[in-house]
Wavefront OBJ file of the C-alpha trace (Angstrom):
o trace
v 54.618 1.826 87.649
v 57.747 4.037 87.800
v 61.202 2.662 87.298
v 64.303 4.617 88.143
v 67.653 3.469 86.874
v 70.763 4.487 88.845
v 74.062 4.689 87.195
v 77.104 3.473 89.105
v 79.409 5.945 87.641
v 77.342 8.796 88.961
v 79.043 10.863 91.629
v 76.763 11.479 94.608
v 77.990 13.452 97.506
v 74.803 13.423 99.451
v 74.105 10.009 101.052
v 70.659 11.021 102.215
v 69.535 11.287 98.695
v 70.864 7.807 98.093
v 68.771 6.390 100.879
v 65.662 8.003 99.512
v 66.340 6.558 96.132
v 66.776 3.071 97.519
v 63.489 3.367 99.340
v 61.721 4.201 96.120
v 63.446 1.319 94.392
v 62.214 -1.163 96.967
v 58.668 0.114 96.594
v 58.890 -0.344 92.836
v 60.046 -3.952 93.158
v 57.071 -4.786 95.337
v 54.687 -3.400 92.756
v 56.248 -5.291 89.809
v 54.509 -8.405 88.524
v 56.496 -11.477 87.596
v 56.233 -12.078 83.827
v 56.659 -15.565 82.410
v 58.383 -16.502 79.157
v 55.057 -17.049 77.455
v 54.002 -13.547 78.345
v 57.168 -12.184 76.881
v 56.621 -13.951 73.488
v 55.309 -11.700 70.739
v 51.677 -12.026 69.525
v 51.861 -13.464 66.012
v 48.223 -12.616 65.145
v 48.127 -9.263 63.422
v 45.920 -6.526 64.636
v 42.582 -6.277 62.782
v 40.775 -3.035 62.599
v 36.940 -3.106 62.672
v 37.040 -1.081 59.477
v 39.249 -3.474 57.561
v 38.396 -5.048 54.156
v 36.360 -8.301 54.479
v 38.240 -9.766 51.509
v 41.618 -9.074 53.036
v 42.231 -12.736 53.949
v 41.603 -14.019 50.419
v 44.634 -15.050 48.386
v 46.129 -12.273 46.334
v 45.169 -11.971 42.678
v 48.014 -12.343 40.289
v 48.166 -10.512 37.003
v 49.372 -12.356 33.980
v 48.936 -12.460 30.198
v 48.039 -9.554 27.937
v 44.354 -9.357 26.985
v 44.403 -6.027 25.266
v 46.890 -3.584 23.931
v 46.876 0.159 24.120
v 48.069 1.507 20.817
v 49.910 4.778 20.646
v 51.175 5.442 17.218
v 53.166 2.454 16.047
v 53.925 0.970 19.491
v 51.561 -1.125 21.532
v 51.491 -1.591 25.309
v 50.120 -4.902 26.684
v 47.554 -4.732 29.439
v 47.514 -7.507 32.036
v 44.453 -9.619 32.692
v 43.064 -11.645 35.550
v 43.831 -15.335 35.391
v 42.238 -18.228 37.244
v 43.809 -20.293 40.013
v 44.846 -22.980 37.537
v 48.025 -22.793 35.514
v 47.721 -20.301 32.689
v 49.400 -20.310 29.329
v 52.598 -18.804 30.740
v 52.912 -21.574 33.322
v 52.150 -19.455 36.416
v 49.367 -20.342 38.803
v 47.022 -17.615 39.955
v 44.305 -17.180 42.500
v 40.997 -19.070 42.231
v 38.954 -16.029 43.225
v 40.057 -13.997 40.262
v 39.443 -16.982 37.965
v 35.834 -17.368 39.108
v 35.176 -13.708 38.451
v 36.736 -13.968 34.995
v 34.729 -17.116 34.182
v 31.479 -15.401 35.234
v 32.399 -12.495 32.993
v 32.975 -14.884 30.093
v 29.574 -16.491 30.793
v 27.916 -13.086 30.725
v 29.685 -12.336 27.465
v 28.463 -15.628 25.981
v 24.931 -14.921 27.183
v 25.033 -11.460 25.655
v 26.226 -12.947 22.365
v 23.393 -15.487 22.462
v 20.892 -12.702 23.177
v 22.238 -10.660 20.289
v 22.079 -13.652 17.962
v 18.487 -14.405 19.022
v 17.540 -10.761 18.564
v 19.134 -10.750 15.135
v 17.286 -13.952 14.231
v 13.989 -12.414 15.388
v 14.628 -9.322 13.295
v 15.410 -11.449 10.258
v 12.247 -13.518 10.829
v 10.138 -10.357 11.110
v 11.687 -8.986 7.920
v 11.013 -12.253 6.106
v 7.413 -12.347 7.358
v 6.887 -8.733 6.315
v 8.324 -9.474 2.888
v 5.997 -12.460 2.528
v 2.993 -10.357 3.546
v 3.957 -7.677 1.040
v 4.393 -10.279 -1.687
v 1.007 -11.830 -0.864
v -0.618 -8.406 -0.838
v 0.950 -7.530 -4.186
v -0.156 -10.872 -5.635
v -3.709 -10.323 -4.352
v -3.768 -6.804 -5.813
v -2.495 -8.145 -9.131
v -5.116 -10.897 -9.084
v -7.867 -8.384 -8.299
v -6.937 -6.354 -11.358
v -8.200 -9.210 -13.503
v -11.756 -8.598 -12.263
v -11.620 -4.957 -11.181
v -13.801 -2.616 -13.293
v -11.714 -0.305 -15.423
v -8.757 -2.692 -15.634
v -10.411 -6.032 -16.382
v -10.753 -5.240 -20.102
v -6.962 -5.426 -20.495
v -7.060 -9.134 -19.678
v -9.871 -10.056 -22.086
v -9.318 -11.827 -25.429
v -12.016 -11.929 -28.121
v -11.600 -15.178 -30.029
v -12.862 -15.193 -33.616
v -12.435 -17.391 -36.647
v -10.534 -15.706 -39.541
v -13.421 -16.304 -41.941
v -15.807 -14.424 -39.614
v -13.350 -11.602 -38.949
v -12.957 -11.047 -42.713
v -16.694 -10.546 -43.246
v -17.743 -7.019 -44.198
v -20.136 -6.673 -41.254
v -17.241 -7.340 -38.811
v -15.075 -4.539 -40.150
v -15.457 -2.335 -37.016
v -14.856 -5.033 -34.426
v -11.064 -4.608 -34.214
v -11.280 -0.830 -33.892
v -13.930 -0.828 -31.164
v -12.196 -3.605 -29.221
v -8.853 -1.777 -29.282
v -10.562 1.367 -27.996
v -11.615 -0.374 -24.772
v -8.358 -2.287 -24.295
v -9.527 -5.764 -25.338
v -7.521 -7.908 -27.758
v -8.716 -9.727 -30.861
v -7.291 -13.221 -31.170
v -7.684 -15.133 -34.414
v -8.168 -18.891 -33.890
v -8.258 -21.076 -36.964
v -9.326 -24.274 -35.191
v -12.426 -22.776 -33.590
v -15.224 -25.335 -33.240
v -17.712 -23.203 -35.233
v -16.653 -20.401 -37.628
v -19.690 -18.267 -36.766
v -18.931 -18.219 -33.026
v -17.422 -15.315 -31.084
v -15.931 -16.532 -27.796
v -13.982 -15.001 -24.927
v -11.108 -15.997 -22.659
v -9.538 -14.191 -19.704
v -5.797 -14.040 -18.958
v -5.279 -14.958 -15.291
v -2.169 -15.278 -13.101
v -0.796 -18.804 -12.951
v -0.641 -20.631 -9.641
v 0.411 -24.039 -8.340
v -2.436 -26.526 -8.017
v -2.511 -30.092 -6.693
v -4.295 -32.701 -8.828
v -4.072 -36.489 -8.438
v -1.110 -36.192 -6.104
v 0.844 -34.023 -8.549
v 1.597 -30.308 -8.398
v 1.190 -28.405 -11.627
v 0.659 -24.867 -12.868
v -2.842 -23.640 -13.514
v -3.753 -22.601 -17.099
v -2.842 -19.107 -18.198
v -6.257 -18.659 -19.843
v -9.707 -19.010 -18.369
v -12.549 -19.796 -20.729
v -15.664 -17.656 -20.293
v -19.105 -19.242 -20.301
v -20.707 -17.137 -23.042
v -20.534 -17.049 -26.856
v -22.189 -15.261 -29.784
v -23.444 -17.043 -32.878
v -23.150 -14.330 -35.511
v -24.820 -14.677 -38.895
v -26.831 -12.743 -41.478
v -30.542 -12.575 -42.121
v -30.147 -14.450 -45.398
v -28.791 -17.531 -43.551
v -31.413 -17.281 -40.847
v -34.292 -17.096 -43.336
v -33.350 -20.447 -44.846
v -33.146 -22.029 -41.375
v -36.526 -20.568 -40.448
v -38.150 -21.920 -43.597
v -36.755 -25.387 -42.867
v -37.739 -25.107 -39.174
v -34.175 -26.013 -38.169
v -33.091 -22.784 -36.485
v -33.447 -24.088 -32.932
v -31.586 -27.422 -33.507
v -28.828 -25.621 -35.416
v -28.125 -23.092 -32.657
v -28.440 -25.769 -29.979
v -25.756 -27.824 -31.739
v -23.463 -24.776 -31.802
v -23.995 -24.337 -28.045
v -23.023 -27.976 -27.486
v -19.825 -27.485 -29.486
v -18.967 -24.298 -27.604
v -19.855 -25.856 -24.215
v -21.386 -22.602 -23.036
v -24.470 -20.455 -23.381
v -24.965 -18.948 -26.844
v -26.687 -15.769 -27.990
v -27.878 -15.530 -31.597
v -26.860 -12.305 -33.355
v -28.629 -11.581 -36.637
v -27.273 -8.854 -38.905
v -29.225 -6.900 -41.571
v -32.832 -7.414 -40.415
v -34.206 -4.039 -41.605
v -32.539 -4.248 -44.997
v -33.900 -7.751 -45.476
v -37.511 -6.772 -44.886
v -37.200 -3.655 -47.018
v -36.091 -5.832 -49.905
v -38.899 -8.270 -49.117
v -41.462 -5.486 -49.414
v -40.152 -4.632 -52.857
v -40.191 -8.276 -53.897
v -43.533 -9.367 -52.579
v -43.855 -12.141 -55.165
v -40.780 -13.996 -53.906
v -41.665 -17.278 -52.194
v -38.311 -17.814 -50.477
v -38.592 -14.786 -48.188
v -39.975 -15.012 -44.658
v -42.153 -12.492 -42.887
v -41.525 -10.642 -39.667
v -44.102 -12.775 -37.878
v -42.331 -15.951 -38.927
v -39.047 -14.563 -37.655
v -40.582 -13.621 -34.297
v -42.108 -17.067 -33.911
v -38.792 -18.751 -34.771
v -36.907 -16.613 -32.207
v -39.531 -17.388 -29.557
v -39.218 -21.094 -30.247
v -35.427 -20.756 -29.994
v -35.736 -19.095 -26.584
v -38.190 -21.689 -25.230
v -36.699 -24.914 -26.568
v -32.967 -24.118 -26.647
v -32.786 -21.441 -23.928
v -30.989 -19.135 -26.368
v -31.796 -15.448 -26.684
v -31.302 -13.324 -29.797
v -30.062 -9.852 -30.709
v -30.844 -8.035 -33.963
v -28.398 -5.510 -35.471
v -28.454 -3.584 -38.735
v -25.006 -2.000 -39.203
v -21.400 -3.151 -38.736
v -20.916 -0.534 -36.014
v -23.884 -1.891 -34.060
v -22.417 -5.387 -34.264
v -19.007 -4.150 -33.035
v -20.584 -2.241 -30.141
v -22.621 -5.323 -29.222
v -19.465 -7.457 -29.064
v -17.737 -4.814 -26.924
v -20.766 -4.663 -24.631
v -20.700 -8.419 -24.145
v -16.940 -8.258 -23.542
v -17.338 -5.698 -20.774
v -20.221 -7.622 -19.170
v -18.236 -10.876 -19.184
v -15.133 -9.150 -17.808
v -17.000 -7.582 -14.878
v -19.227 -10.593 -14.150
v -17.159 -12.032 -11.222
v -16.920 -8.635 -9.536
v -20.639 -7.959 -9.904
v -21.550 -11.384 -8.560
v -19.458 -10.819 -5.438
v -20.999 -7.383 -4.944
v -24.515 -8.767 -5.398
v -23.813 -11.571 -2.933
v -22.604 -9.008 -0.405
v -25.716 -6.869 -0.919
v -28.003 -9.842 -0.417
v -26.526 -10.470 3.026
v -27.426 -6.950 4.210
v -30.824 -6.111 5.646
v -31.215 -2.987 3.528
v -30.118 -1.727 0.140
v -26.791 0.055 0.346
v -25.882 0.785 -3.268
v -27.734 4.108 -3.264
v -25.682 5.555 -0.432
v -23.793 7.904 -2.737
v -26.795 9.308 -4.599
v -27.388 13.043 -4.114
v -25.176 13.153 -1.040
v -23.970 16.328 0.643
v -20.256 16.265 1.506
v -19.369 17.112 5.126
v -15.721 17.850 5.894
v -13.865 17.230 9.145
v -14.698 20.733 10.403
v -18.454 20.100 10.073
v -19.016 22.307 7.071
v -22.046 21.065 5.159
v -23.875 19.514 8.136
v -26.676 22.117 8.036
v -27.166 21.552 4.320
v -27.269 17.778 4.868
v -29.864 18.231 7.629
v -31.942 20.372 5.285
v -31.788 17.741 2.548
v -32.864 15.018 4.993
v -36.157 16.853 5.484
v -36.537 17.822 1.822
v -36.454 14.210 0.540
v -39.337 13.088 2.769
v -42.694 12.440 1.044
v -44.922 15.500 1.189
v -41.991 17.806 1.898
v -40.366 20.478 -0.248
v -37.400 22.804 -0.217
v -39.428 25.548 1.495
v -40.654 23.094 4.138
v -37.138 21.886 4.923
v -35.866 25.443 5.166
v -38.577 26.360 7.657
v -38.071 23.262 9.818
v -34.272 23.541 9.785
v -34.496 27.241 10.554
v -36.454 26.476 13.731
v -34.521 23.316 14.726
v -30.820 23.521 13.872
v -30.092 19.786 14.169
v -31.906 16.424 14.369
v -31.139 16.318 18.087
v -32.864 19.667 18.620
v -35.960 18.410 16.776
v -35.936 15.167 18.782
v -35.724 17.028 22.088
v -38.512 19.390 21.040
v -40.794 16.498 20.080
v -40.296 14.938 23.525
v -42.122 17.897 25.091
v -45.884 17.628 25.665
v -46.680 20.447 23.239
v -43.847 19.667 20.793
v -46.061 18.417 17.932
v -48.297 21.513 18.067
v -45.274 23.829 18.019
v -43.910 21.960 14.998
v -47.276 22.171 13.207
v -47.438 25.947 13.738
v -44.194 26.640 11.883
v -44.778 28.967 8.966
v -43.739 27.882 5.482
v -43.220 30.643 2.929
v -44.578 30.348 -0.593
v -41.629 31.404 -2.730
v -43.342 30.494 -5.997
v -46.229 32.938 -5.480
v -45.120 36.575 -5.066
v -46.912 38.492 -2.310
v -48.541 35.410 -0.810
v -48.719 34.744 2.917
v -46.886 31.883 4.588
v -48.814 28.739 5.426
v -48.609 26.401 8.415
v -46.619 23.204 8.326
v -49.733 21.346 9.429
v -50.476 18.698 12.059
v -50.287 15.782 9.597
v -46.683 16.397 8.536
v -45.778 17.197 12.143
v -47.231 13.858 13.264
v -45.192 11.988 10.643
v -42.031 13.761 11.738
v -42.754 12.809 15.353
v -43.123 9.131 14.406
v -39.982 9.261 12.267
v -37.773 10.817 14.935
v -39.168 9.330 18.141
v -40.390 5.817 17.242
v -38.445 3.080 19.068
v -39.760 0.307 16.805
v -37.941 0.250 13.493
v -40.786 -1.628 11.760
v -43.451 0.981 12.444
v -45.164 2.348 9.315
v -45.535 6.077 8.697
v -48.892 6.446 6.969
l 1 2 3 4 5 6 7 8 9 10 11 12 13 14 15 16 17 18 19 20 21 22 23 24 25 26 27 28 29 30 31 32 33 34 35 36 37 38 39 40 41 42 43 44 45 46 47 48 49 50 51 52 53 54 55 56 57 58 59 60 61 62 63 64 65 66 67 68 69 70 71 72 73 74 75 76 77 78 79 80 81 82 83 84 85 86 87 88 89 90 91 92 93 94 95 96 97 98 99 100 101 102 103 104 105 106 107 108 109 110 111 112 113 114 115 116 117 118 119 120 121 122 123 124 125 126 127 128 129 130 131 132 133 134 135 136 137 138 139 140 141 142 143 144 145 146 147 148 149 150 151 152 153 154 155 156 157 158 159 160 161 162 163 164 165 166 167 168 169 170 171 172 173 174 175 176 177 178 179 180 181 182 183 184 185 186 187 188 189 190 191 192 193 194 195 196 197 198 199 200 201 202 203 204 205 206 207 208 209 210 211 212 213 214 215 216 217 218 219 220 221 222 223 224 225 226 227 228 229 230 231 232 233 234 235 236 237 238 239 240 241 242 243 244 245 246 247 248 249 250 251 252 253 254 255 256 257 258 259 260 261 262 263 264 265 266 267 268 269 270 271 272 273 274 275 276 277 278 279 280 281 282 283 284 285 286 287 288 289 290 291 292 293 294 295 296 297 298 299 300 301 302 303 304 305 306 307 308 309 310 311 312 313 314 315 316 317 318 319 320 321 322 323 324 325 326 327 328 329 330 331 332 333 334 335 336 337 338 339 340 341 342 343 344 345 346 347 348 349 350 351 352 353 354 355 356 357 358 359 360 361 362 363 364 365 366 367 368 369 370 371 372 373 374 375 376 377 378 379 380 381 382 383 384 385 386 387 388 389 390 391 392 393 394 395 396 397 398 399 400 401 402 403 404 405 406 407 408 409 410 411 412 413 414 415 416 417 418 419 420 421 422 423 424 425 426 427 428 429 430 431 432 433 434 435 436 437 438 439 440 441 442 443 444
């Protein structure tokens, strides 16, 4: 639509042009559309672009309250924070949208703090558990030292009466006991002055008895004792036929098994040979019969010594046996559960390192220890078959036994002699040993 506006103050000299202009003005009026007042009112709805922000209609977020400060030298600059739609501390209300985001952030912060606290608690629990395991392991290692060979002697106490320790035939006991690490303890109120008893120092532990918790004793009494005396005392007991009841009474007082130790047997019988007319002396046969009766009726064995050093070494030997008794019992119980004897596994062994050095020597020794074999035989067999697998594969062949029997064995002990054959008998035994599927088959 074209609109031409004519000014009245214009000076037109040509009326034809005025007529043309009027004609065009009439045409323009016909083409104009009548506009109502509603059409002339402005559109209050703003224009929305298709690329506008979807959150544009949400209420604006107000900034209020410092949550952090930026320090620069001595001055600090507050940094504004997002506040919720409710009234904040400064009295201004803010948008609810910003508050929800802030509250979710605070929840995440609380959850992260809870996670950190739980993680810290787990770490502390693991540390405490590890400390308890280490303490239990250290306590078990300390308890095992009491019975471990080589260290158990340090926990042993040899209990003796002062009157027995002062005897001339017990002069070497203290020296020999100190050499092995055992301790001599003098007990005046011992039930029998002639007894030698033992006790073991053990770690104390809490025990429950009759509904009460108490510490276990620091000493553990051992179930063995020695009744030490001289041949002069024994001879009088043998003559009166009271040796067995006397030793049995000592065992009852000690509440353990007792071994009779008699000192000076050879010297006694040498003196008896010089004094053949003496009626108070006993013979060797009488002594043997009395000791046999003691073993049968009282279950008490006897040991005869002649010098103070022999007596001291006997006491040390008993001390070591008593100290290692729990360990040996456990080891014997373990061996009895196995189907074969395992305590000879370290006898005449050949060491083999991680690189395999020594395997050929071990293979050679495996053949050499067989019955009917020798060093020359093992060298010949191992020279032909480099490993047990090679021998096993060769024996699986139809003619494997004959090839094994034809191996030549040199006679190194006889110079200039010819080599001999291994023989079919030894080859047959090797075939049974390496190829038998039944472990109970006998190699005859």
